[in-house]
PDB file of N, H, CA, C and O in Angstrom:
ATOM      1  N   MET A   1      66.011  40.342 -93.518  1.00  0.00           N
ATOM      2  CA  MET A   1      65.095  39.835 -93.307  1.00  0.00           C
ATOM      3  C   MET A   1      64.442  40.019 -91.835  1.00  0.00           C
ATOM      4  O   MET A   1      65.106  39.931 -90.803  1.00  0.00           O
ATOM      5  N   TYR A   2      63.095  40.279 -91.876  1.00  0.00           N
ATOM      6  H   TYR A   2      62.556  40.351 -92.714  1.00  0.00           H
ATOM      7  CA  TYR A   2      62.469  40.405 -90.231  1.00  0.00           C
ATOM      8  C   TYR A   2      61.849  39.279 -89.919  1.00  0.00           C
ATOM      9  O   TYR A   2      61.018  38.736 -90.647  1.00  0.00           O
ATOM     10  N   LYS A   3      62.211  38.874 -88.844  1.00  0.00           N
ATOM     11  H   LYS A   3      62.886  39.315 -88.253  1.00  0.00           H
ATOM     12  CA  LYS A   3      61.522  37.649 -88.315  1.00  0.00           C
ATOM     13  C   LYS A   3      60.074  38.138 -87.828  1.00  0.00           C
ATOM     14  O   LYS A   3      59.903  39.100 -87.079  1.00  0.00           O
ATOM     15  N   VAL A   4      58.984  37.277 -88.401  1.00  0.00           N
ATOM     16  H   VAL A   4      59.123  36.495 -89.009  1.00  0.00           H
ATOM     17  CA  VAL A   4      57.635  37.621 -87.965  1.00  0.00           C
ATOM     18  C   VAL A   4      57.353  37.012 -86.608  1.00  0.00           C
ATOM     19  O   VAL A   4      57.882  35.956 -86.260  1.00  0.00           O
ATOM     20  N   THR A   5      56.468  37.727 -85.807  1.00  0.00           N
ATOM     21  H   THR A   5      56.038  38.584 -86.090  1.00  0.00           H
ATOM     22  CA  THR A   5      56.614  36.904 -84.238  1.00  0.00           C
ATOM     23  C   THR A   5      55.155  36.789 -84.206  1.00  0.00           C
ATOM     24  O   THR A   5      54.346  37.170 -85.052  1.00  0.00           O
ATOM     25  N   ILE A   6      54.936  36.148 -82.990  1.00  0.00           N
ATOM     26  H   ILE A   6      55.594  35.838 -82.303  1.00  0.00           H
ATOM     27  CA  ILE A   6      53.611  35.370 -82.843  1.00  0.00           C
ATOM     28  C   ILE A   6      52.639  36.752 -82.626  1.00  0.00           C
ATOM     29  O   ILE A   6      51.448  36.542 -82.856  1.00  0.00           O
ATOM     30  N   ILE A   7      52.975  38.068 -82.236  1.00  0.00           N
ATOM     31  H   ILE A   7      53.943  38.239 -82.049  1.00  0.00           H
ATOM     32  CA  ILE A   7      52.036  38.964 -82.216  1.00  0.00           C
ATOM     33  C   ILE A   7      51.659  39.381 -83.585  1.00  0.00           C
ATOM     34  O   ILE A   7      50.467  39.487 -83.873  1.00  0.00           O
ATOM     35  N   ASP A   8      52.668  39.646 -84.519  1.00  0.00           N
ATOM     36  H   ASP A   8      53.636  39.560 -84.284  1.00  0.00           H
ATOM     37  CA  ASP A   8      52.495  39.961 -85.951  1.00  0.00           C
ATOM     38  C   ASP A   8      51.300  38.843 -86.698  1.00  0.00           C
ATOM     39  O   ASP A   8      50.339  39.235 -87.359  1.00  0.00           O
ATOM     40  N   LYS A   9      51.601  37.500 -86.433  1.00  0.00           N
ATOM     41  H   LYS A   9      52.382  37.181 -85.895  1.00  0.00           H
ATOM     42  CA  LYS A   9      50.501  36.464 -86.996  1.00  0.00           C
ATOM     43  C   LYS A   9      49.249  36.951 -86.255  1.00  0.00           C
ATOM     44  O   LYS A   9      48.310  37.400 -86.913  1.00  0.00           O
ATOM     45  N   ILE A  10      49.199  36.895 -85.138  1.00  0.00           N
ATOM     46  H   ILE A  10      49.961  36.530 -84.604  1.00  0.00           H
ATOM     47  CA  ILE A  10      47.691  37.416 -84.451  1.00  0.00           C
ATOM     48  C   ILE A  10      47.123  38.439 -85.324  1.00  0.00           C
ATOM     49  O   ILE A  10      45.998  38.470 -85.824  1.00  0.00           O
ATOM     50  N   SER A  11      48.259  39.419 -85.445  1.00  0.00           N
ATOM     51  H   SER A  11      49.173  39.393 -85.040  1.00  0.00           H
ATOM     52  CA  SER A  11      47.602  40.680 -85.999  1.00  0.00           C
ATOM     53  C   SER A  11      47.105  40.634 -87.289  1.00  0.00           C
ATOM     54  O   SER A  11      46.322  41.485 -87.711  1.00  0.00           O
ATOM     55  N   PHE A  12      47.590  39.501 -88.085  1.00  0.00           N
ATOM     56  H   PHE A  12      48.226  38.810 -87.743  1.00  0.00           H
ATOM     57  CA  PHE A  12      47.190  39.238 -89.572  1.00  0.00           C
ATOM     58  C   PHE A  12      45.866  38.652 -89.501  1.00  0.00           C
ATOM     59  O   PHE A  12      45.023  38.944 -90.349  1.00  0.00           O
ATOM     60  N   LEU A  13      45.590  37.760 -88.451  1.00  0.00           N
ATOM     61  H   LEU A  13      46.274  37.522 -87.761  1.00  0.00           H
ATOM     62  CA  LEU A  13      44.499  36.888 -88.338  1.00  0.00           C
ATOM     63  C   LEU A  13      43.186  37.934 -87.881  1.00  0.00           C
ATOM     64  O   LEU A  13      42.027  37.588 -88.109  1.00  0.00           O
ATOM     65  N   PHE A  14      43.488  39.161 -87.257  1.00  0.00           N
ATOM     66  H   PHE A  14      44.430  39.443 -87.071  1.00  0.00           H
ATOM     67  CA  PHE A  14      42.620  40.178 -87.011  1.00  0.00           C
ATOM     68  C   PHE A  14      42.230  40.898 -88.122  1.00  0.00           C
ATOM     69  O   PHE A  14      41.017  41.038 -88.275  1.00  0.00           O
ATOM     70  N   CYS A  15      43.010  41.409 -88.968  1.00  0.00           N
ATOM     71  H   CYS A  15      43.995  41.295 -88.844  1.00  0.00           H
ATOM     72  CA  CYS A  15      43.157  41.781 -90.455  1.00  0.00           C
ATOM     73  C   CYS A  15      42.129  40.985 -91.191  1.00  0.00           C
ATOM     74  O   CYS A  15      41.071  41.446 -91.620  1.00  0.00           O
ATOM     75  N   ILE A  16      42.531  39.760 -91.298  1.00  0.00           N
ATOM     76  H   ILE A  16      43.390  39.385 -90.950  1.00  0.00           H
ATOM     77  CA  ILE A  16      41.635  38.784 -91.965  1.00  0.00           C
ATOM     78  C   ILE A  16      40.144  38.910 -91.722  1.00  0.00           C
ATOM     79  O   ILE A  16      39.287  39.113 -92.583  1.00  0.00           O
ATOM     80  N   LEU A  17      39.922  38.723 -90.097  1.00  0.00           N
ATOM     81  H   LEU A  17      40.618  38.558 -89.398  1.00  0.00           H
ATOM     82  CA  LEU A  17      38.612  38.809 -89.654  1.00  0.00           C
ATOM     83  C   LEU A  17      37.763  40.113 -89.981  1.00  0.00           C
ATOM     84  O   LEU A  17      36.589  40.082 -90.352  1.00  0.00           O
ATOM     85  N   GLY A  18      38.536  41.291 -89.788  1.00  0.00           N
ATOM     86  H   GLY A  18      39.489  41.317 -89.487  1.00  0.00           H
ATOM     87  CA  GLY A  18      37.810  42.512 -90.229  1.00  0.00           C
ATOM     88  C   GLY A  18      37.290  42.909 -91.600  1.00  0.00           C
ATOM     89  O   GLY A  18      36.366  43.642 -91.954  1.00  0.00           O
ATOM     90  N   CYS A  19      38.374  42.035 -92.390  1.00  0.00           N
ATOM     91  H   CYS A  19      39.124  41.441 -92.103  1.00  0.00           H
ATOM     92  CA  CYS A  19      37.825  41.947 -93.984  1.00  0.00           C
ATOM     93  C   CYS A  19      36.511  41.208 -94.134  1.00  0.00           C
ATOM     94  O   CYS A  19      35.447  41.556 -94.645  1.00  0.00           O
ATOM     95  N   LEU A  20      36.931  39.970 -93.480  1.00  0.00           N
ATOM     96  H   LEU A  20      37.796  39.687 -93.064  1.00  0.00           H
ATOM     97  CA  LEU A  20      35.321  39.185 -93.548  1.00  0.00           C
ATOM     98  C   LEU A  20      34.144  40.017 -93.044  1.00  0.00           C
ATOM     99  O   LEU A  20      33.142  40.235 -93.726  1.00  0.00           O
ATOM    100  N   ILE A  21      34.358  40.519 -91.656  1.00  0.00           N
ATOM    101  H   ILE A  21      35.172  40.342 -91.102  1.00  0.00           H
ATOM    102  CA  ILE A  21      33.066  41.321 -91.101  1.00  0.00           C
ATOM    103  C   ILE A  21      32.800  42.503 -91.876  1.00  0.00           C
ATOM    104  O   ILE A  21      31.645  42.912 -91.767  1.00  0.00           O
ATOM    105  N   LEU A  22      33.544  43.145 -92.613  1.00  0.00           N
ATOM    106  H   LEU A  22      34.483  42.813 -92.701  1.00  0.00           H
ATOM    107  CA  LEU A  22      33.286  44.207 -93.628  1.00  0.00           C
ATOM    108  C   LEU A  22      32.641  43.650 -94.872  1.00  0.00           C
ATOM    109  O   LEU A  22      31.584  44.076 -95.339  1.00  0.00           O
ATOM    110  N   GLY A  23      33.459  42.525 -95.445  1.00  0.00           N
ATOM    111  H   GLY A  23      34.317  42.179 -95.066  1.00  0.00           H
ATOM    112  CA  GLY A  23      32.707  42.007 -96.625  1.00  0.00           C
ATOM    113  C   GLY A  23      31.266  41.534 -96.659  1.00  0.00           C
ATOM    114  O   GLY A  23      30.514  41.685 -97.622  1.00  0.00           O
ATOM    115  N   LEU A  24      30.950  40.930 -95.476  1.00  0.00           N
ATOM    116  H   LEU A  24      31.561  40.807 -94.694  1.00  0.00           H
ATOM    117  CA  LEU A  24      29.653  40.181 -95.146  1.00  0.00           C
ATOM    118  C   LEU A  24      28.631  41.392 -94.919  1.00  0.00           C
ATOM    119  O   LEU A  24      27.453  41.254 -95.251  1.00  0.00           O
ATOM    120  N   VAL A  25      29.068  42.503 -94.387  1.00  0.00           N
ATOM    121  H   VAL A  25      30.025  42.616 -94.118  1.00  0.00           H
ATOM    122  CA  VAL A  25      28.243  43.761 -94.307  1.00  0.00           C
ATOM    123  C   VAL A  25      28.113  44.107 -95.449  1.00  0.00           C
ATOM    124  O   VAL A  25      26.940  44.154 -95.820  1.00  0.00           O
ATOM    125  N   GLY A  26      29.049  44.441 -96.355  1.00  0.00           N
ATOM    126  H   GLY A  26      30.002  44.403 -96.053  1.00  0.00           H
ATOM    127  CA  GLY A  26      28.822  44.933 -97.618  1.00  0.00           C
ATOM    128  C   GLY A  26      27.863  44.163 -98.581  1.00  0.00           C
ATOM    129  O   GLY A  26      26.981  44.651 -99.288  1.00  0.00           O
ATOM    130  N   LEU A  27      28.216  42.900 -98.459  1.00  0.00           N
ATOM    131  H   LEU A  27      28.933  42.504 -97.885  1.00  0.00           H
ATOM    132  CA  LEU A  27      27.684  41.856 -99.613  1.00  0.00           C
ATOM    133  C   LEU A  27      26.242  41.557 -99.202  1.00  0.00           C
ATOM    134  O   LEU A  27      25.310  41.896 -99.932  1.00  0.00           O
ATOM    135  N   PHE A  28      26.024  40.841 -97.886  1.00  0.00           N
ATOM    136  H   PHE A  28      26.781  40.566 -97.293  1.00  0.00           H
ATOM    137  CA  PHE A  28      24.871  40.509 -97.385  1.00  0.00           C
ATOM    138  C   PHE A  28      23.997  41.212 -96.354  1.00  0.00           C
ATOM    139  O   PHE A  28      22.896  40.742 -96.069  1.00  0.00           O
ATOM    140  N   ASN A  29      24.471  42.360 -95.770  1.00  0.00           N
ATOM    141  H   ASN A  29      25.365  42.742 -96.002  1.00  0.00           H
ATOM    142  CA  ASN A  29      24.161  43.428 -94.894  1.00  0.00           C
ATOM    143  C   ASN A  29      24.045  42.305 -93.582  1.00  0.00           C
ATOM    144  O   ASN A  29      22.969  42.285 -92.985  1.00  0.00           O
ATOM    145  N   PHE A  30      25.011  41.483 -93.183  1.00  0.00           N
ATOM    146  H   PHE A  30      25.886  41.499 -93.668  1.00  0.00           H
ATOM    147  CA  PHE A  30      25.099  40.519 -92.086  1.00  0.00           C
ATOM    148  C   PHE A  30      26.248  40.963 -91.326  1.00  0.00           C
ATOM    149  O   PHE A  30      27.337  40.911 -91.899  1.00  0.00           O
ATOM    150  N   ASN A  31      26.187  41.480 -89.893  1.00  0.00           N
ATOM    151  H   ASN A  31      25.302  41.522 -89.428  1.00  0.00           H
ATOM    152  CA  ASN A  31      27.331  41.895 -89.433  1.00  0.00           C
ATOM    153  C   ASN A  31      27.705  40.734 -88.412  1.00  0.00           C
ATOM    154  O   ASN A  31      26.908  40.550 -87.492  1.00  0.00           O
ATOM    155  N   VAL A  32      28.781  39.974 -88.480  1.00  0.00           N
ATOM    156  H   VAL A  32      29.429  40.123 -89.228  1.00  0.00           H
ATOM    157  CA  VAL A  32      29.270  39.194 -87.955  1.00  0.00           C
ATOM    158  C   VAL A  32      29.587  39.272 -86.152  1.00  0.00           C
ATOM    159  O   VAL A  32      29.293  38.491 -85.247  1.00  0.00           O
ATOM    160  N   ALA A  33      30.311  40.589 -86.164  1.00  0.00           N
ATOM    161  H   ALA A  33      30.550  41.223 -86.899  1.00  0.00           H
ATOM    162  CA  ALA A  33      30.319  40.941 -84.833  1.00  0.00           C
ATOM    163  C   ALA A  33      28.855  41.097 -83.956  1.00  0.00           C
ATOM    164  O   ALA A  33      28.733  40.775 -82.774  1.00  0.00           O
ATOM    165  N   ILE A  34      28.117  41.487 -84.544  1.00  0.00           N
ATOM    166  H   ILE A  34      28.215  41.749 -85.504  1.00  0.00           H
ATOM    167  CA  ILE A  34      26.518  41.540 -83.713  1.00  0.00           C
ATOM    168  C   ILE A  34      26.376  40.192 -83.437  1.00  0.00           C
ATOM    169  O   ILE A  34      26.282  39.775 -82.283  1.00  0.00           O
ATOM    170  N   PHE A  35      26.348  39.267 -84.706  1.00  0.00           N
ATOM    171  H   PHE A  35      26.424  39.605 -85.644  1.00  0.00           H
ATOM    172  CA  PHE A  35      26.095  37.825 -84.136  1.00  0.00           C
ATOM    173  C   PHE A  35      26.827  37.210 -83.129  1.00  0.00           C
ATOM    174  O   PHE A  35      26.321  36.370 -82.385  1.00  0.00           O
ATOM    175  N   LEU A  36      28.159  37.622 -83.042  1.00  0.00           N
ATOM    176  H   LEU A  36      28.571  38.305 -83.646  1.00  0.00           H
ATOM    177  CA  LEU A  36      28.944  36.779 -82.343  1.00  0.00           C
ATOM    178  C   LEU A  36      28.833  36.979 -80.790  1.00  0.00           C
ATOM    179  O   LEU A  36      29.021  36.081 -79.969  1.00  0.00           O
ATOM    180  N   THR A  37      28.418  38.608 -80.425  1.00  0.00           N
ATOM    181  H   THR A  37      28.266  39.337 -81.092  1.00  0.00           H
ATOM    182  CA  THR A  37      28.533  39.043 -79.138  1.00  0.00           C
ATOM    183  C   THR A  37      26.916  38.941 -78.655  1.00  0.00           C
ATOM    184  O   THR A  37      26.651  39.004 -77.455  1.00  0.00           O
ATOM    185  N   GLY A  38      25.959  38.795 -79.570  1.00  0.00           N
ATOM    186  H   GLY A  38      26.175  38.744 -80.545  1.00  0.00           H
ATOM    187  CA  GLY A  38      24.769  38.967 -78.964  1.00  0.00           C
ATOM    188  C   GLY A  38      24.235  40.404 -79.044  1.00  0.00           C
ATOM    189  O   GLY A  38      23.159  40.701 -78.526  1.00  0.00           O
ATOM    190  N   GLY A  39      24.822  41.085 -79.546  1.00  0.00           N
ATOM    191  H   GLY A  39      25.696  40.843 -79.967  1.00  0.00           H
ATOM    192  CA  GLY A  39      24.171  42.388 -79.717  1.00  0.00           C
ATOM    193  C   GLY A  39      24.923  43.476 -78.553  1.00  0.00           C
ATOM    194  O   GLY A  39      24.595  44.650 -78.387  1.00  0.00           O
ATOM    195  N   SER A  40      25.669  42.970 -78.046  1.00  0.00           N
ATOM    196  H   SER A  40      25.936  42.016 -78.181  1.00  0.00           H
ATOM    197  CA  SER A  40      26.663  43.609 -77.017  1.00  0.00           C
ATOM    198  C   SER A  40      27.523  44.552 -77.581  1.00  0.00           C
ATOM    199  O   SER A  40      28.497  44.198 -78.245  1.00  0.00           O
ATOM    200  N   ILE A  41      27.155  46.125 -77.304  1.00  0.00           N
ATOM    201  H   ILE A  41      26.364  46.413 -76.765  1.00  0.00           H
ATOM    202  CA  ILE A  41      27.981  46.971 -77.926  1.00  0.00           C
ATOM    203  C   ILE A  41      29.365  46.881 -77.324  1.00  0.00           C
ATOM    204  O   ILE A  41      30.356  46.968 -78.049  1.00  0.00           O
ATOM    205  N   PHE A  42      29.457  46.711 -76.023  1.00  0.00           N
ATOM    206  H   PHE A  42      28.652  46.640 -75.434  1.00  0.00           H
ATOM    207  CA  PHE A  42      30.713  46.680 -75.348  1.00  0.00           C
ATOM    208  C   PHE A  42      31.659  45.566 -75.982  1.00  0.00           C
ATOM    209  O   PHE A  42      32.788  45.911 -76.330  1.00  0.00           O
ATOM    210  N   LEU A  43      31.257  44.267 -76.146  1.00  0.00           N
ATOM    211  H   LEU A  43      30.340  43.986 -75.864  1.00  0.00           H
ATOM    212  CA  LEU A  43      31.956  43.311 -76.913  1.00  0.00           C
ATOM    213  C   LEU A  43      32.141  43.639 -78.316  1.00  0.00           C
ATOM    214  O   LEU A  43      33.248  43.303 -78.738  1.00  0.00           O
ATOM    215  N   GLN A  44      31.319  44.238 -79.220  1.00  0.00           N
ATOM    216  H   GLN A  44      30.420  44.511 -78.877  1.00  0.00           H
ATOM    217  CA  GLN A  44      31.447  44.668 -80.558  1.00  0.00           C
ATOM    218  C   GLN A  44      32.756  45.646 -80.516  1.00  0.00           C
ATOM    219  O   GLN A  44      33.749  45.484 -81.225  1.00  0.00           O
ATOM    220  N   ARG A  45      32.601  46.559 -79.676  1.00  0.00           N
ATOM    221  H   ARG A  45      31.795  46.690 -79.100  1.00  0.00           H
ATOM    222  CA  ARG A  45      33.969  47.328 -79.576  1.00  0.00           C
ATOM    223  C   ARG A  45      35.282  46.908 -79.495  1.00  0.00           C
ATOM    224  O   ARG A  45      36.251  47.277 -80.159  1.00  0.00           O
ATOM    225  N   ILE A  46      35.188  45.929 -78.427  1.00  0.00           N
ATOM    226  H   ILE A  46      34.400  45.629 -77.888  1.00  0.00           H
ATOM    227  CA  ILE A  46      36.202  45.190 -78.390  1.00  0.00           C
ATOM    228  C   ILE A  46      37.034  44.451 -79.792  1.00  0.00           C
ATOM    229  O   ILE A  46      38.210  44.536 -80.145  1.00  0.00           O
ATOM    230  N   ILE A  47      35.863  43.710 -80.388  1.00  0.00           N
ATOM    231  H   ILE A  47      34.907  43.641 -80.101  1.00  0.00           H
ATOM    232  CA  ILE A  47      36.231  43.395 -81.463  1.00  0.00           C
ATOM    233  C   ILE A  47      36.943  44.333 -82.663  1.00  0.00           C
ATOM    234  O   ILE A  47      37.929  44.084 -83.356  1.00  0.00           O
ATOM    235  N   TYR A  48      36.191  45.332 -82.642  1.00  0.00           N
ATOM    236  H   TYR A  48      35.390  45.534 -82.079  1.00  0.00           H
ATOM    237  CA  TYR A  48      36.503  46.344 -83.579  1.00  0.00           C
ATOM    238  C   TYR A  48      37.952  47.068 -83.165  1.00  0.00           C
ATOM    239  O   TYR A  48      38.765  47.456 -84.003  1.00  0.00           O
ATOM    240  N   THR A  49      38.104  47.165 -81.895  1.00  0.00           N
ATOM    241  H   THR A  49      37.443  46.850 -81.214  1.00  0.00           H
ATOM    242  CA  THR A  49      39.473  47.704 -81.588  1.00  0.00           C
ATOM    243  C   THR A  49      40.660  46.572 -81.886  1.00  0.00           C
ATOM    244  O   THR A  49      41.795  46.885 -82.244  1.00  0.00           O
ATOM    245  N   LEU A  50      40.292  45.465 -81.719  1.00  0.00           N
ATOM    246  H   LEU A  50      39.370  45.211 -81.428  1.00  0.00           H
ATOM    247  CA  LEU A  50      41.058  44.319 -81.932  1.00  0.00           C
ATOM    248  C   LEU A  50      41.688  44.422 -83.574  1.00  0.00           C
ATOM    249  O   LEU A  50      42.871  44.371 -83.908  1.00  0.00           O
ATOM    250  N   VAL A  51      40.708  44.552 -84.283  1.00  0.00           N
ATOM    251  H   VAL A  51      39.747  44.594 -84.012  1.00  0.00           H
ATOM    252  CA  VAL A  51      40.927  44.326 -85.786  1.00  0.00           C
ATOM    253  C   VAL A  51      41.683  45.734 -86.053  1.00  0.00           C
ATOM    254  O   VAL A  51      42.702  45.642 -86.736  1.00  0.00           O
ATOM    255  N   PHE A  52      41.352  46.896 -85.646  1.00  0.00           N
ATOM    256  H   PHE A  52      40.523  46.970 -85.091  1.00  0.00           H
ATOM    257  CA  PHE A  52      41.947  48.314 -85.627  1.00  0.00           C
ATOM    258  C   PHE A  52      43.493  48.151 -84.985  1.00  0.00           C
ATOM    259  O   PHE A  52      44.334  48.804 -85.603  1.00  0.00           O
ATOM    260  N   LEU A  53      43.877  47.564 -84.111  1.00  0.00           N
ATOM    261  H   LEU A  53      43.194  47.034 -83.609  1.00  0.00           H
ATOM    262  CA  LEU A  53      45.074  47.435 -83.817  1.00  0.00           C
ATOM    263  C   LEU A  53      46.111  46.573 -84.429  1.00  0.00           C
ATOM    264  O   LEU A  53      47.311  46.777 -84.611  1.00  0.00           O
ATOM    265  N   GLY A  54      45.371  45.584 -84.696  1.00  0.00           N
ATOM    266  H   GLY A  54      44.396  45.418 -84.548  1.00  0.00           H
ATOM    267  CA  GLY A  54      46.085  44.441 -85.774  1.00  0.00           C
ATOM    268  C   GLY A  54      46.328  44.765 -86.901  1.00  0.00           C
ATOM    269  O   GLY A  54      47.327  44.236 -87.389  1.00  0.00           O
ATOM    270  N   CYS A  55      45.575  45.701 -87.731  1.00  0.00           N
ATOM    271  H   CYS A  55      44.764  46.131 -87.334  1.00  0.00           H
ATOM    272  CA  CYS A  55      45.847  46.360 -88.870  1.00  0.00           C
ATOM    273  C   CYS A  55      47.021  47.284 -88.663  1.00  0.00           C
ATOM    274  O   CYS A  55      47.913  47.256 -89.512  1.00  0.00           O
ATOM    275  N   ILE A  56      47.123  48.101 -87.628  1.00  0.00           N
ATOM    276  H   ILE A  56      46.399  48.123 -86.939  1.00  0.00           H
ATOM    277  CA  ILE A  56      47.798  49.061 -87.583  1.00  0.00           C
ATOM    278  C   ILE A  56      49.411  48.191 -87.131  1.00  0.00           C
ATOM    279  O   ILE A  56      50.472  48.795 -87.286  1.00  0.00           O
ATOM    280  N   ASP A  57      49.391  47.100 -86.713  1.00  0.00           N
ATOM    281  H   ASP A  57      48.529  46.609 -86.587  1.00  0.00           H
ATOM    282  CA  ASP A  57      50.691  46.332 -86.453  1.00  0.00           C
ATOM    283  C   ASP A  57      51.088  45.826 -87.643  1.00  0.00           C
ATOM    284  O   ASP A  57      52.280  45.716 -87.932  1.00  0.00           O
ATOM    285  N   ILE A  58      50.140  45.486 -88.412  1.00  0.00           N
ATOM    286  H   ILE A  58      49.172  45.576 -88.178  1.00  0.00           H
ATOM    287  CA  ILE A  58      50.543  45.077 -89.926  1.00  0.00           C
ATOM    288  C   ILE A  58      51.322  46.174 -90.695  1.00  0.00           C
ATOM    289  O   ILE A  58      52.322  45.937 -91.372  1.00  0.00           O
ATOM    290  N   ILE A  59      50.810  47.301 -90.539  1.00  0.00           N
ATOM    291  H   ILE A  59      49.997  47.494 -89.989  1.00  0.00           H
ATOM    292  CA  ILE A  59      51.264  48.311 -91.310  1.00  0.00           C
ATOM    293  C   ILE A  59      52.772  48.815 -90.751  1.00  0.00           C
ATOM    294  O   ILE A  59      53.667  49.330 -91.422  1.00  0.00           O
ATOM    295  N   ILE A  60      52.773  48.527 -89.414  1.00  0.00           N
ATOM    296  H   ILE A  60      52.046  48.109 -88.869  1.00  0.00           H
ATOM    297  CA  ILE A  60      54.073  48.876 -89.019  1.00  0.00           C
ATOM    298  C   ILE A  60      55.025  47.625 -89.607  1.00  0.00           C
ATOM    299  O   ILE A  60      56.134  47.874 -90.081  1.00  0.00           O
ATOM    300  N   LEU A  61      54.515  46.307 -89.539  1.00  0.00           N
ATOM    301  H   LEU A  61      53.614  46.105 -89.154  1.00  0.00           H
ATOM    302  CA  LEU A  61      55.578  45.404 -90.052  1.00  0.00           C
ATOM    303  C   LEU A  61      56.125  45.559 -91.374  1.00  0.00           C
ATOM    304  O   LEU A  61      57.285  45.275 -91.670  1.00  0.00           O
ATOM    305  N   LEU A  62      55.060  46.123 -92.338  1.00  0.00           N
ATOM    306  H   LEU A  62      54.117  46.354 -92.097  1.00  0.00           H
ATOM    307  CA  LEU A  62      55.297  46.467 -93.561  1.00  0.00           C
ATOM    308  C   LEU A  62      56.551  47.599 -93.608  1.00  0.00           C
ATOM    309  O   LEU A  62      57.381  47.567 -94.516  1.00  0.00           O
ATOM    310  N   PHE A  63      56.582  48.339 -92.811  1.00  0.00           N
ATOM    311  H   PHE A  63      55.908  48.365 -92.073  1.00  0.00           H
ATOM    312  CA  PHE A  63      57.773  49.480 -92.746  1.00  0.00           C
ATOM    313  C   PHE A  63      58.877  48.799 -92.097  1.00  0.00           C
ATOM    314  O   PHE A  63      59.994  49.145 -92.480  1.00  0.00           O
ATOM    315  N   ARG A  64      58.805  47.836 -91.127  1.00  0.00           N
ATOM    316  H   ARG A  64      57.897  47.555 -90.816  1.00  0.00           H
ATOM    317  CA  ARG A  64      60.066  47.314 -90.568  1.00  0.00           C
ATOM    318  C   ARG A  64      60.677  46.034 -91.399  1.00  0.00           C
ATOM    319  O   ARG A  64      61.743  45.527 -91.052  1.00  0.00           O
ATOM    320  N   CYS A  65      60.010  45.606 -92.394  1.00  0.00           N
ATOM    321  H   CYS A  65      59.144  46.019 -92.676  1.00  0.00           H
ATOM    322  CA  CYS A  65      60.377  44.913 -93.425  1.00  0.00           C
ATOM    323  C   CYS A  65      61.046  45.299 -94.559  1.00  0.00           C
ATOM    324  O   CYS A  65      61.793  44.615 -95.258  1.00  0.00           O
ATOM    325  N   GLY A  66      60.613  46.839 -94.734  1.00  0.00           N
ATOM    326  H   GLY A  66      60.006  47.395 -94.166  1.00  0.00           H
ATOM    327  CA  GLY A  66      61.141  47.754 -95.858  1.00  0.00           C
ATOM    328  C   GLY A  66      60.356  47.395 -96.965  1.00  0.00           C
ATOM    329  O   GLY A  66      60.966  47.517 -98.028  1.00  0.00           O
ATOM    330  N   PHE A  67      59.084  46.951 -97.072  1.00  0.00           N
ATOM    331  H   PHE A  67      58.589  46.852 -96.209  1.00  0.00           H
ATOM    332  CA  PHE A  67      58.224  46.568 -97.879  1.00  0.00           C
ATOM    333  C   PHE A  67      57.857  47.908 -98.594  1.00  0.00           C
ATOM    334  O   PHE A  67      57.903  48.108 -99.808  1.00  0.00           O
ATOM    335  N   LEU A  68      57.483  48.792 -97.616  1.00  0.00           N
ATOM    336  H   LEU A  68      57.446  48.629 -96.630  1.00  0.00           H
ATOM    337  CA  LEU A  68      56.938  50.337 -98.054  1.00  0.00           C
ATOM    338  C   LEU A  68      58.015  51.085 -98.299  1.00  0.00           C
ATOM    339  O   LEU A  68      57.733  52.124 -98.895  1.00  0.00           O
ATOM    340  N   VAL A  69      59.359  50.908 -98.012  1.00  0.00           N
ATOM    341  H   VAL A  69      59.588  50.064 -97.528  1.00  0.00           H
ATOM    342  CA  VAL A  69      60.498  51.888 -98.262  1.00  0.00           C
ATOM    343  C   VAL A  69      61.034  51.636 -99.422  1.00  0.00           C
ATOM    344  O   VAL A  69      61.510  50.538 -99.711  1.00  0.00           O
ATOM    345  N   THR A  70      60.998  52.869-100.374  1.00  0.00           N
ATOM    346  H   THR A  70      60.612  53.761-100.139  1.00  0.00           H
ATOM    347  CA  THR A  70      61.858  52.595-101.871  1.00  0.00           C
ATOM    348  C   THR A  70      63.176  53.100-101.553  1.00  0.00           C
ATOM    349  O   THR A  70      63.365  54.151-100.939  1.00  0.00           O
ATOM    350  N   GLU A  71      64.103  52.313-101.991  1.00  0.00           N
ATOM    351  H   GLU A  71      63.949  51.460-102.489  1.00  0.00           H
ATOM    352  CA  GLU A  71      65.620  52.743-102.008  1.00  0.00           C
ATOM    353  C   GLU A  71      66.056  53.277-103.115  1.00  0.00           C
ATOM    354  O   GLU A  71      65.662  52.801-104.180  1.00  0.00           O
ATOM    355  N   LYS A  72      66.855  54.248-103.107  1.00  0.00           N
ATOM    356  H   LYS A  72      67.175  54.635-102.242  1.00  0.00           H
ATOM    357  CA  LYS A  72      67.514  54.937-104.356  1.00  0.00           C
ATOM    358  C   LYS A  72      68.752  54.476-104.756  1.00  0.00           C
ATOM    359  O   LYS A  72      69.314  54.980-105.728  1.00  0.00           O
TER     360      LYS A  72
END
């Protein structure tokens, strides 16, 4: 069993944030990142980059835990 670190927990929160952002854009055409940053492109890129890095960390976590590896 793999111990989940604080970085993994933060990454999970970033993934949830990314899902909420994309869900609201798809359903209501409302972009939370633009709303939170006041339209600043630089801050939006920071938010999207953090979501991306968080999702990459969650994928790596799945491999470390053996969730995506099938044993024969």
